[in-house]
N, C-alpha and C positions, 0 to 999 in steps of 0.2 A: 517776526515778533509773535508773541502769544497774545490772544485776544478772546474775549467771551462774546459769542455771536448768536443770533437767531436766524433760522432759515425761513420761518413762517411765523405769522402772528398766532400766538397760542398762550393762554393764561397758565396752562398746566405744564407745558414742556419746559425743561430746564435749559438755561444758557449752555452753549457748548464751547469748550476751550479748544481753539484751533490755532494752527500756524498760518500766518498771513504776511504778505509783504508790507513794508512801510508805505504810508501814503506818499504820493508824489508831492514834493515841496513846491508850492507856487511862489511867485515873486514877492508877495506880501505876507508869506507864512513864516512861522518859526516851528522847528521840530522840537517837541518837548518829550524828554524821557520822564514818564510818569512815575512818581514815587508813591502817590496815594490818590485815591478817587473817592468822592462822596457819592452816596446812593440817595435816590429820591423816588417818591411814589410815581413820578413822571416816567421813570424807567419801566416800572411795572405796567403802567397804563399803555405805554407804547408797545411793550411786549405782547400785551393781550389784544392789541388792535384797536383800542379805544379811541386813539387819536389819528387813525389812518385817513380820515376825511380831511383833517386839518394839516397833518404832516404825512404826506404820501411818500414814505421812504422806500427806496429800492432795497430789496432783500438779496442776499444775506446782509444783516446789519449788526454792527458792534454798538452796544448800548453804552450809556454813561455820559453824564452831563457836568461833572465837576472834576477838576484835576489840579494837582499841585506837583511841580517837578522842576527839572533843570533843562534849559535850552541847550541842545546839542548841535543845532544847525540853523542858519537864518537864510531866508530868501534874499535875492539881490536888491530888492527895494525896501527892505526892512530898515527903519531908521532909529526906532526907540529902544531896541533890545539887542543883546549880543550873546554869543555862546558863553555858557557858564552862569547866566542869570537865573536866579531862583524865582519862579513865577507861579501864578495860579490863574484859573480861567473857568468860565462857563462857555465852552465853544458854541458858536451859533448853530441854529437848527440846520439840519442837513450836513453839518460838519462834526456831529457828535461822535463819541466812540472812546470814552475814557476808561472803559473796562479793558485796558490794553497796556502794553509796555511803552508804547510811543503814540503820539498824536501830532498831526500837523494842524496848527491853529493860526488864523489870521491875527496879525499883531494888534488890530483894533479890538480884539476880544480878550486880551490878556492884561495883567498888571503884575508888577513886582510883588512877590510874596511879602506880607507884613513881617518885619524883622523879628517880632516877638512871638511868632507862631511856629510850631513844628509843621512839617509837611502834612501830617495827619490832620492837625487842626485846620490848616489852610484849605485842605481839600473839602472840608465840611462847609465852607463859607459861600462860594460864589452864587449858586442858584438861589439859595434861600435869602441871602442878603440882598441880591439884586431884586428879588421878588418884593421884599419888604421895602426897599428903596423906591421902586417904581410904583408901588401901591401908596405909600404914605407921603413920599416927597413929591413925586411926579403927578400922580392922579389926585390924591387927596389934598395936597398942599397943606399938610397938617401944621397947625400953628400952636404956639404957646397958649395954654389955657383951654384948649379944646379937649373934648372927650372922645376916646376911641375904644371900640370893642374889638379885641383881637381874639378870634375863636381858637380853641385848641392850643393854648399857650405853651404847652410842653413839647409841641412838635418842632420840626426843623425850622419852618418859617416863623412860628410863634415865638420861639426863644429869641430870635434876632429882632423880630418886629417889635416886641415889648421894649427891648433896649433902645432901639432907634426912636420909637415914639416918646420914650422918657427923655431922651436927648433933645428931642424937638419941643419938649415942655408940655406934653399932653398928659391928661389923666388917663390911665390905662386899666380897662376891665378885661378879664379873660376867663375862659372856662378850662377846667382840668379836673383830674381826680384829686382828692384831698392830699394824697401822698406826694403830689408835685407842688403843693402850695409853698413850702419853704424855699424851694429852688426858684419859683416864679416871683416870690416876694423879693428875693435876693437880686433878681434880674430887673426889678423895678415895678412890677405889677401892683396897682393900688387896690383894685376890687377883684377878689378871687371867688369864683362861683364853682361849686362842686356840681358838675353836670349830671352826676348820678342821683343827686338828692334835691337839687334846686333848679328852678326855672329862670333863666336869665331874663326872660320877657317880663317877669314880675319885678325883678330887682332893678333893672336898668331902664332909664328913660331920658329923653332929650339928649341923645348922643349925636355927635357931629359926623362920625365916620365908623363904619363897620368893615372889617376885613374878614370876609367869609371864606372858609375853607371846607365847609361841611355840605350836607345835602340840601336840596331845594326847600324842604320843609323848614330847616333851620334858617335858611336865607329869608324865607317869607316872614318868619318870626322876627328876624333881625331888622327888617324894614320898619316894623312897628315900634322899635326902640329909638329910632332916629327922629330928630326934629325935622320939620319941614325945611327943605333945602339941604338936608344931610346927604352924605354919599355912602352908597353901598358898593363896595368893590369886592368882586368874587374871583377867587383863583381856582374854583372848582366847578364853575359853570353856573347856569348855561351860557355858552358863548352867544354874542349878539351880532346883528348885521354890521355894526360898526367895526367889530373885530374882523369879520370876514372881508370887509373892504380894506382894512389896514394890511392884511396879509395877501391881498390880491387873489382871493379864493375864486374858484370857478363859480359861474352863476347859480348852478344847482346847490352848491354848498351855502351860498348866501341865502337861498330860499329855505333850506333845511334849518339853518341857524336862526333865521327870522321866525320860523314856526315854533322851534323848541324853546325860544326865549320870549315869545309873545306874552305868555301868562305873567311872568315875573316883571317884564317891562311895563305891562299895563297896571299891575298892582303898585309898582314903584311910582309911576306917573300920577296915579290917583292920590297917593300920599305926599306928593311933592318931593319925592326922593330921586336923586340922580343915581341910576344903576349902571354899572359898567363891569365888563369881564376883562380880567388881566391874564394874558398868557405872556409871562416874562420873556424878555429878549436878552441876548448877550450884549454887554456894553463894558468895554475895558475902561473907559473914562469914569463911569460910575463906580466901577470896582476900585479904581484908584482913590476915589473919595471915601469909599468904605474902608480901604486900607488905612487911611489917615485916622479914622475913628477907632480902628482896632489898635493902632500904634499908640493912640492917646488913651487907650484902655476904656473908651466909652462903650465899645462893643466887644464882647468876648465870645469865642465859640463854645458851643455846648455839644460835646461828643459823647454819645451813649456807649457805643462799642466799636472796636476795631477788629476786623476780620482779616485773615490772610487772603492773598489774591486767589489761591486755590479754593477758598471758601465763599466765593462771590455768590453762588446760588443760595447758600445758607444766609448770607447777609441780606440778599434781596427778600428772602422769605421772612426774615426778622423785620424788615421795613414794612412788608405787607401785613404783618401781624398787628401793627398799630401800637406795639408796646414800647417803642423807642422813645426816649426822652432826649430831644435834640436830634443829632445826626448820627448816621451809621457810616463808617468809612472802611474801605479795603486798602490794606497796605500792600503796594505792588513791588516796591524796592526797599 
């Protein structure tokens, strides 16, 4: 099969299209012929080596964390899926590789593709929707009547998180450029802040939850708009010792993460804020819950551009530019 791989961590070197054998199908795996794959900033960060402490992958490595396609083969212990099923997935860490024609995925990490989505639309969903779910439902336990600040509303996570938060009954504030306001209002955002001209710290106060996806300076400002007892959940760092413990990281990684997150944890504690870092995980059961919301038209995908498989490097550059509204997808079949 054809796949886009890296031989070393490097921000500037392009992915290389190579021929490689199919993965060995394990007893609980299904083989998926990939029709489309979504791109994420995580792919770029792994490529540059930014996550090599947390995710020590063996190289060469095929990138890609989102897939939609058709099952062509099932392992002998697979119970929930059959050949011919249309599925989508965020494969688990160390089993990624959706910038390819095929991938073997554990059945616990997949769900049937929502019937009302195309393959391209479905490929845009898993990583960002699971991120939003794990932040707002699992960590924040967001309730009706609460207020949530979702940064960068027009991004991949933001467009889904806004819709999920509204479904949960929250008031949603977000930052974006003014040209994205109409789209974000349509998705359900209540308070729209033009990050180029306005300061969210002046406009927002007494919020219950912040979903941070920006830099540490923005995160520190976000702590100050929360009410005491509020929750700051960051998907862009800094990672915490609790996270290191959850992934069973080596002792030296725990020490490093403790040091780099000590400042923000101290500031959060002083303000009575619960700070946590979220590195989303694969979860087929949660993806099935998300599928129900998509089929009920509570959540809809936002796809900015679709590139051909051969244009994967161009697609990744476009994601890195920060100009995308919603998700970028590569069409493989």
